[in-house]
C-alpha positions in Angstrom: -27.3 -24.3 16.7 -24.5 -27.0 17.2 -21.0 -27.2 15.6 -22.3 -29.5 13.0 -24.5 -27.2 11.5 -22.1 -24.1 12.2 -19.2 -25.6 10.0 -20.8 -25.4 7.1 -21.4 -22.1 7.3 -18.0 -21.3 8.5 -16.6 -23.0 5.2 -18.8 -20.4 3.0 -18.3 -17.6 5.0 -14.2 -17.9 4.4 -14.3 -16.2 0.7 -16.0 -13.1 2.3 -13.6 -13.2 4.8 -10.2 -13.6 2.7 -11.7 -10.9 0.2 -12.0 -8.7 3.1 -8.4 -9.3 3.7 -7.3 -8.5 0.1 -9.5 -5.4 0.0 -7.6 -4.3 3.1 -4.4 -4.6 1.5 -5.6 -3.0 -1.6 -7.2 -0.2 0.7 -3.7 0.5 2.1 -2.3 0.9 -1.2 -4.7 3.1 -2.7 -4.6 5.4 0.8 -0.7 5.8 0.5 -1.2 6.4 -3.0 -3.7 9.4 -2.1 -1.4 10.4 0.7 1.3 10.7 -2.0 -0.7 12.8 -4.0 -1.8 15.4 -1.7 1.8 15.7 0.0 2.8 16.2 -3.6 0.2 19.1 -3.9 0.9 20.4 -0.9 4.9 21.5 -2.0 3.5 22.4 -5.7 0.9 24.8 -3.7 4.1 26.0 -2.2 6.1 26.7 -5.3 3.1 28.3 -7.0 2.8 30.4 -4.1 6.5 31.4 -3.6 6.6 32.4 -7.2 9.3 29.6 -7.3 9.9 27.2 -10.9 7.3 27.3 -13.8 4.1 28.6 -12.9 2.0 27.0 -15.8 3.8 24.0 -15.4 2.7 23.7 -11.6 -0.7 24.8 -12.2 -1.0 22.0 -14.7 0.7 19.1 -12.8 -1.7 20.7 -9.7 -4.6 20.2 -12.2 -3.4 16.5 -12.4 -3.0 16.1 -8.7 -6.1 17.1 -8.2 -8.2 14.7 -11.0 -5.8 11.9 -9.0 -7.1 12.8 -5.7 -10.6 12.5 -6.9 -9.8 8.9 -8.5 -8.1 8.3 -5.6 -11.1 9.2 -3.4 -13.4 7.4 -5.3 -11.8 4.5 -5.3 -11.0 4.1 -1.6 -14.9 4.8 -1.1 -15.9 1.8 -3.4 -13.1 -0.5 -1.9 -14.1 0.5 1.6 -18.2 -0.1 0.2 -16.8 -3.5 -1.0 -15.6 -4.3 2.0 -18.2 -3.7 4.3 -20.7 -5.4 2.3 -18.3 -8.9 2.5 -18.7 -8.0 6.2 -22.5 -7.8 5.8 -22.5 -11.0 3.9 -20.8 -13.1 6.4 -23.2 -11.8 8.8 -26.2 -12.3 6.6 -25.3 -15.8 6.5 -25.0 -16.4 10.2 -28.1 -14.8 10.9 -29.8 -16.7 8.0 -28.2 -20.0 9.3 -29.7 -19.2 13.1 -32.9 -18.0 12.1 -34.0 -20.3 9.4 -34.0 -17.2 6.7 -34.3 -18.1 3.6 -31.1 -15.3 2.4 -30.0 -16.6 -1.1 -31.2 -13.5 -2.6 -29.5 -11.4 -0.2 -26.1 -13.1 -0.5 -26.5 -12.9 -4.0 -27.1 -9.4 -4.0 -24.3 -8.7 -1.6 -21.9 -10.7 -3.4 -22.3 -9.1 -6.5 -22.6 -5.8 -5.2 -19.0 -6.1 -3.5 -17.4 -7.5 -6.5 -19.0 -4.5 -8.6 -17.3 -1.9 -5.8 -14.3 -3.5 -6.0 -14.1 -3.9 -10.2 -14.7 -0.3 -10.2 -12.6 0.9 -7.2 -9.9 -0.9 -9.1 -10.8 0.7 -12.8 -10.1 4.2 -10.7 -7.1 3.1 -9.5 -5.7 2.1 -13.0 -6.9 5.3 -14.5 -5.1 6.7 -11.8 -2.0 5.1 -12.8 -2.1 6.4 -16.2 -2.6 10.4 -14.8 0.4 9.6 -12.7 2.2 8.7 -16.2 1.2 12.0 -17.6 1.9 13.9 -14.9 5.5 12.5 -15.1 5.7 13.0 -19.1 4.9 16.8 -18.0 7.6 16.9 -15.5 10.0 15.6 -17.7 8.8 17.8 -20.5 7.9 15.0 -23.0 6.1 17.0 -25.9 4.4 13.6 -27.2 2.1 13.3 -23.8 -0.6 10.7 -23.5 -3.9 11.9 -23.0 -5.5 10.2 -20.2 
């Protein structure tokens, strides 16, 4: 394959590569939040075990943190899957061009799968934000805690 045939493929592949970069930053944010949830959970577990603080409040906080950790874990999995699908898309584009395969259906499927995974990941991330507000309201002893 000469350079003249490669340039259009590179131009098409730029979009998924930029998506991989953006998803990488999103994964960094999500894993940082996940780490903070885990750290806070360990602190509260230690308080419950040592009998410090309000046991019922700490256990309610732990339940919220458990739910948040599960949401974030799934969001991280989906964001990672999105990045893998975008990378697969670039590989399929190059293989299709190199081997003269008709890859239109595979490219379309990979692209839709990539975007669907990132959309669901972002929805779960937003759900985690709702849960964190609920945990804050519990910690501040706000009576009209919004249900998340």
